[in-house]
C-alpha positions in Angstrom: 5.3 1.7 -2.8 4.7 0.3 -6.8 4.8 -2.9 -4.8 4.9 -6.2 -7.1 3.2 -8.7 -4.7 -0.1 -8.4 -3.1 -1.7 -10.1 -0.3 -3.5 -12.6 -2.7 -1.0 -13.8 -5.1 2.8 -15.5 -4.7 5.4 -13.0 -3.9 8.1 -12.7 -7.2 11.1 -10.8 -7.2 11.3 -9.6 -3.5 13.8 -12.0 -2.4 16.8 -11.1 -0.2 18.8 -9.7 -3.1 16.2 -7.1 -3.7 14.9 -6.2 -0.6 17.4 -4.4 1.3 17.3 -2.2 -2.1 13.6 -2.0 -2.7 13.2 1.9 -0.9 15.9 3.9 -3.1 14.1 1.9 -6.3 10.7 2.8 -5.5 11.7 6.2 -5.2 12.6 6.6 -8.3 9.7 4.4 -9.6 6.9 6.7 -8.3 7.5 10.7 -7.9 6.3 11.8 -4.4 6.9 8.3 -2.8 7.7 9.5 0.7 4.8 12.0 0.1 2.6 9.5 -0.8 3.1 7.5 2.9 3.5 10.8 4.6 0.1 11.9 3.3 -2.0 7.9 3.9 -0.3 8.2 7.8 -1.7 11.9 7.8 -5.2 10.9 6.8 -5.8 7.9 9.3 -4.4 10.4 11.8 -7.1 13.1 10.6 -9.9 10.4 10.6 -8.5 8.9 14.3 -7.6 12.0 15.9 -8.3 12.6 19.7 -8.0 9.3 20.1 -5.2 8.5 22.7 -5.4 4.1 21.8 -5.6 2.6 17.9 -4.9 -0.3 16.1 -4.3 -0.1 12.6 -3.8 -2.7 10.0 -0.9 -2.2 7.6 -1.2 -4.6 4.6 1.6 -5.3 1.9 3.7 -3.7 4.6 6.8 -4.2 2.9 9.9 -2.7 4.4 8.0 -0.9 6.6 8.7 2.4 5.5 4.8 3.2 5.5 5.0 3.6 9.1 8.2 6.0 9.7 5.6 8.8 9.3 3.8 8.0 12.4 6.7 9.1 14.3 5.8 12.8 13.8 2.2 12.3 14.6 2.7 12.2 18.7 0.8 8.9 19.2 2.5 6.7 21.2 -0.2 4.5 22.4 -1.4 3.4 18.7 -0.4 -0.1 17.6 0.4 -1.4 14.7 -0.3 -4.9 12.6 1.9 -5.4 9.5 1.0 -8.2 7.0 3.8 -8.8 4.4 4.1 -12.4 2.1 7.9 -11.7 1.6 10.1 -12.6 4.1 12.8 -11.1 3.4 10.6 -7.6 2.8 9.9 -8.5 6.0 13.4 -9.0 8.1 13.8 -5.7 6.5 10.9 -3.6 7.9 11.9 -5.8 11.3 15.2 -4.4 11.0 14.2 -1.0 10.3 11.0 -0.4 12.7 13.6 -1.9 16.0 15.8 0.6 14.7 13.3 3.4 14.7 11.5 2.6 18.1 8.3 0.7 16.3 9.2 -2.7 17.0 7.4 -2.6 20.4 4.4 -1.3 18.8 4.3 -3.2 15.9 3.1 -6.9 15.1 4.5 -8.9 12.0 2.3 -11.5 10.1 4.8 -13.0 7.4 2.0 -14.3 5.1 -1.2 -13.5 3.2 -4.2 -11.2 4.9 -6.2 -14.1 4.7 -3.5 -15.9 7.0 -3.8 -13.5 10.1 -6.0 -14.8 12.9 -8.6 -13.0 13.5 -8.9 -10.6 16.7 -10.6 -7.6 17.6 -11.6 -5.1 14.8 -8.7 -2.3 13.5 -9.2 1.1 14.2 -8.3 1.8 10.6 -6.2 0.3 7.7 -3.7 0.8 5.0 -3.2 -0.8 1.6 -0.1 0.5 -0.6 0.4 -0.5 -4.0 -1.2 -3.9 -3.8 -4.4 -4.3 -5.3 -3.0 -3.4 -9.2 -1.4 -6.2 -9.0 -4.7 -8.7 -7.8 -5.5 -10.5 -11.0 -9.2 -9.9 -11.9 -12.0 -7.9 -9.9 -13.5 -10.3 -8.1 -10.2 -11.1 -6.7 -9.7 -7.2 -5.8 -12.6 -7.4 -4.3 -12.6 -10.2 -2.4 -9.4 -8.2 -0.5 -11.1 -5.7 -0.1 -13.8 -7.9 2.0 -11.1 -9.1 3.5 -9.9 -6.1 4.9 -12.7 -4.8 5.9 -13.9 -7.9 7.4 -11.1 -6.7 9.8 -12.7 -3.4 10.6 -14.9 -1.5 13.0 -18.1 0.0 11.4 -16.6 4.1 10.1 -13.0 3.1 10.3 -10.9 4.5 7.7 -9.0 2.9 4.9 -6.4 4.5 3.1 -5.6 3.0 -0.3 -2.8 3.3 -3.0 -2.8 1.8 -6.6 -2.4 2.2 -10.5 -5.7 3.8 -11.7 -5.8 3.4 -16.0 -3.8 3.0 -18.5 -2.8 5.9 -20.2 0.5 5.6 -23.2 0.9 8.8 -23.3 1.5 9.5 -19.4 3.2 6.0 -19.3 5.5 7.7 -21.6 6.4 10.4 -18.9 7.0 7.7 -16.3 9.3 6.2 -18.7 10.9 9.9 -19.4 12.1 10.0 -16.2 13.4 6.7 -15.5 15.6 7.4 -18.3 16.9 10.7 -16.9 17.3 8.6 -13.8 19.9 6.5 -15.1 17.9 3.4 -16.0 19.3 1.2 -18.8 17.6 0.8 -22.2 17.1 -2.4 -21.6 15.1 -2.1 -18.1 13.0 0.7 -19.7 11.8 -1.7 -22.4 11.3 -4.4 -19.7 9.2 -1.7 -17.7 7.4 -0.8 -20.8 6.3 -4.4 -22.1 5.7 -4.6 -18.0 3.4 -1.9 -18.2 1.8 -3.1 -21.6 0.2 -6.6 -20.0 -0.3 -4.2 -16.5 -3.9 -4.6 -16.2 -4.7 -1.2 -13.7 -7.6 -0.6 -11.9 -9.8 1.2 -15.0 -10.9 4.1 -13.7 -11.7 5.7 -10.5 -14.9 5.3 -10.8 -14.5 1.5 -11.3 -12.6 1.7 -8.0 -15.0 3.3 -6.1 -17.5 0.6 -7.6 -15.5 -2.0 -6.1 -15.4 -0.3 -2.8 -19.0 0.1 -2.9 -18.7 -3.8 -3.3 -16.9 -4.0 0.0 -18.3 -1.6 2.2 -16.3 1.4 1.6 -17.8 4.7 1.2 -17.3 8.6 0.6 -13.9 8.3 -1.2 -11.6 11.1 -1.6 -8.5 11.3 -3.4 -5.6 12.1 -1.1 -2.4 12.1 -3.7 -1.9 11.7 -7.0 1.6 10.5 -9.0 0.6 10.1 -12.6 -0.9 7.2 -12.9 -0.7 6.3 -9.1 -3.5 7.8 -7.2 -4.5 7.6 -2.9 -7.6 7.4 -2.0 -9.1 7.8 1.7 -12.2 5.8 2.1 -14.4 4.5 5.3 -16.1 1.1 6.0 -19.6 2.5 6.2 -21.5 -0.8 7.7 
């Protein structure tokens, strides 16, 4: 989680030196890291329950960890497309998916979402830890529209992102990281990064962007301090 890349921006800091350690770092950076992924898959599985076959789009796939919960849900006919701009991250995903028996069901695409060739529309999609790293509301809405252009009407979308910029909650985050042994220098760099970050302002601001992209009836699935996961549906 807490991806520092997006489907509409260059990849920085996700080379071969970091990719193998990303999941361990993410588990420290976000309390409930695995639960967020499990609830995302639970929401997609609930929305598509009863479908023997389904195609799911995962944008910002990273190391492939977000696909792991599907193994619990008895959906052997479901297929996945993972879009990821970082080659080293995608290589970690490829190895993991092969080891876990999911690679034959997964198409991996290296690049931004807009470079993914169009095909039959997807039954659902997931966009975790990406949107808050896209700069500006216009670009964020365009990314959401790029996702919905590839969805069937009524398809579910799970989206996780940072919402709000509360100094008190930021202090809670940093204090937790200190308890996990993060160095003072790194904590200060993290504080400065948080200060520069422009997350989505509020739930209402996010839902307004959803509406512009045709996404309706958003529901909150998961909250971990200033990171939230939502379920919405493509509404046309």
